[in-house]
N, C-alpha and C positions, 0 to 999 in steps of 0.2 A: 474387444478384449475386456473381460469383466474382472474387476479388482476390488478388494475390500481392504480398508485401512482404518486403524484406530486414530482418534483425534484428527479427523479429516472430514469436515463438513464444508463443501464448496459453496453451498448456498449462503452459509454464514460468512465465509470469507469474502464472497462477492458483495455482501451488505455491510462489511466492516469498515469501509472507508479507506482501506489501504491500497486498493487497486480499482481502476475504472474501465477495464477492458475484459470483464467477465460478464456475460449477459445471457439471459434466457430468451427463448422464443416461444411462440404460442403452441408449438407441437411438442414441448417438453425437452427439446434439444438445446443444450447450452453451448456457448462458444467462448473460448478464452484465447486471447491473442498476446503473444510476446515476441518482440523483434519481428522476424518474418515467419514465425511459426503459428499455426492455427491448430487448436484442438477442439473437437466437438465431443460432447459426452452427454449421457443421460443418467440422471440420478435414479438408481433403482431402489435404494432404501437408506434411511438415516435413523439413527437411534438417539435417544436423549443423552447418551454417554459420548456422543460424537463419533461413533463408528459409521462410516459411509461405504456403501457399495455402489460402484459406477460401471457403466458400459462406455469405455473410451474408444473413440474411432481412430485408433492408430496401432501400429505394430509394437511389440514389446521392446524392440531395439530403440525405436524413437522415444518411447515412454521412459525407458531407463536413462537415456542420454539427455533428453530435454526436460521432461516433465517431472521426474523424480526430484532433481535439484530445484526446479522452479517452485514446486509445491513444498519444498523442504521436507520431503517424506523420509529422508534418512535420519531425521532428528526425532528422538523419543520425547514427546511433550509431557508424558507422565512424570518425567524427572522434574520438570518445572512445577507442575501442579503439586507434586509431593513436598515441595518446599514451603507451601503455604501454611502458615501457623494455624493450628486447629482452632484457636480462639478468635481468629479473624473471620467471623461469620460472613461478613459482607463479601470479602474477596473469595471465600470458598463458594458462596452462592454465584458470584460472577463467573468464576472458573467453571463451575458446573454448567451454567447457562451457555457459556461460549466454549464448551468442551471440544468442538471441532475446529477451532481457529488455529491457523498456522501463519507465520510471517513469511510471505512469499519472497523469493529471490528475483526481484524485478530489475529491469534495466535502469541504471542510474540516471541517465538523461531523461527518460520518460518520467521517472518519479520526480526529479527536480522541476521539470516543467509543469507537471500535473499539480504539484503542491504549491508552486507559485500561483497557479490558476485557482487553487482551491479556496483561498482566503475569503471568508464570509459568504460562501456559496454552499448550497445544498448538494448532497451527493448526486441526485439525479441531474442537477444543473452542471456539475463538474463533468459527469459522464457525457452529457450532451455536448459540452464544449470540447472535450477531448476527441469525441467522434468527428466533430466539424473540423478540428485542426488536422486530424488524420486524413480526412477526405480532401481537404484543400491543399495539404502540403506533403502527405505521405505517398507511398508507392503502392499501387494495388497488388495484392498478393493473389487473390482470386475471389470470384463471386461477390464483388463489391466490398471486400474486406481489405483495409489498407494498413500498412505499417505505421508505427508512430514516426513522425517526421524527424529526420536527423538534424543536428545543429546547422549543417550546411543548407539543408532545404528551408529551415525556418529563417535563416539569415536573409533569405530572399524576400521575406515578408515585411510589410510595413506595419506600424501601429494600427493603422486603419483596417488592415487585413485581419489582424488579431481581434479587433473590436467586432468584426463581423462573425467571429467564432464565439461570441458571447463572453469575452474576457473582461469587458468593462475597463475599470481603471488599471487592472492587472496587465493590460495589453502593453503599456509602456515599459513595464518591468521586463516582460518577455523580450521585447524588442531590444532593450539595453543589454540583457544577458546574451542574446544571440550576437550582438555587435561585439561585445567583449571577447566572446569565444572566437568569432570569425577573425578578429584582429590580433588574436594571440595574447591578449592581456590577461585572460583567465583560461584555465583548462580543467577538464574533469579529473585529470591526473593529479591535480592539486589536493584532492580529497580521497584518493584511493590508495594511499600508502598505508599498509598494514601496521607500520611502526607508529603511526599517529594515534594519539589518544582521542577519545570521543570529543573532549573539550577542544582539542586542536582542530579537529575536523569541523566542529560547529563554528569555530571562529573563522575558518577559511570559507565556509559556506555563506556566512553572514556578510561577506564582502560583496557577494552577488546582489544586485538590486532586487528588492521584493522579498528577500529572505531574512526573516527575523528568527528569534530563538525557537519558537514553536515549529515553524516550517523546517528549520535546520534539523531539529530532532526528528521530525517526520522523515526527512530525507535520509538521516542516519539509520533509522529503524527500517524503513521500507525500501530504500535504494542501496544501502550499504550493508544491510543485515547486521547492524550493530545492535544487538538485542538488549543492551543496557540503556539505550536511548529512551527517554521518557517524555514524550510530547505532552505539554500541558495546554489545554484549551480551557474555556470557561467551565465546561462540564467536569473536567478532571479536577480543576481547582475547587469547584463546589464539592465534589466527593471528598477531596482532601480536607476541606473545612468541616464537613459534616461528619466524616468517619475517622479521620486521622489527625485531629488537632492541628490542621493546617499544613501537614506535610506527610506524604506517603513515604514509608520507610524503604526507599530504594535499596539501601545497603543490605537489607535482609535477603535480597534476591539478586546476588551477583551473577551477571551473565544473562539475566532474563527479566529484568525490571520492565522492559518494554513489552514483553509478553503479558505481564500482569496489567500493564496499562491498557492493552487491547481487550483483555477480559472485562475490565471495568468500563471502558468506553462503549463496548458493544452491549454490555448488560444495561448500562444506563440509557443508551440510545434506544434500545428496544422498550425499556420500561416507561421512559418519558416520551417516546415517539418523536425525538428530535432528529433532524437530518443535516444540520449545518456542520461542516467539517471544522 
């Protein structure tokens, strides 16, 4: 099934640090996995303006039901880019460079675990650890591809098991989080109430071991699709210091400040060639 979409560059999305289960192969076929769904696709063309043409290996019904919402294809990202102030040369450059980025609708548990694992690790290292975790604790879907492990499956693991997946000091955090969920002291429902503000959700997330402000914002943005969430790492803080007198004007972009963050993060990552999340 061949489809073309504006503002949709899957290669850039895969390299943006928001998802760790989109991967290419040597034959040019890419694979993306979410929950127990697998999509294989080939990139036929990409333009500098972010328009992508793809050959998706699925039928239209599955694509509309699973992948249109997952890729956030129902959202018009030109509305977001049109909000950028003309005088903000840097953000306009960043948005042009990342024109094909979208914020995926990912599984909350997968994002929570992945970003606990992500701290002070490179994107390839996170991807490798996620794959090991899936192979050791997930369920095989087909062809050696595994689901992301459920809280119940991970609760069977010990800190040492997580260490073998390359988690390092983060292994103890994952073990504690799984124990809290297994024993009912914390639930994912605590942060999925639409009536909660972003600040309230962040506060609830930061009760979990291993989740500080930056990771909480990543979970809000990538796991709950709260597009106002604005994760700040050392690179974003440096951009703010150099370009925005120490503070990016989030209030100028209501409902999409996190999209602007992704444009800046992706642009700076490619320009400076850094890989740490």
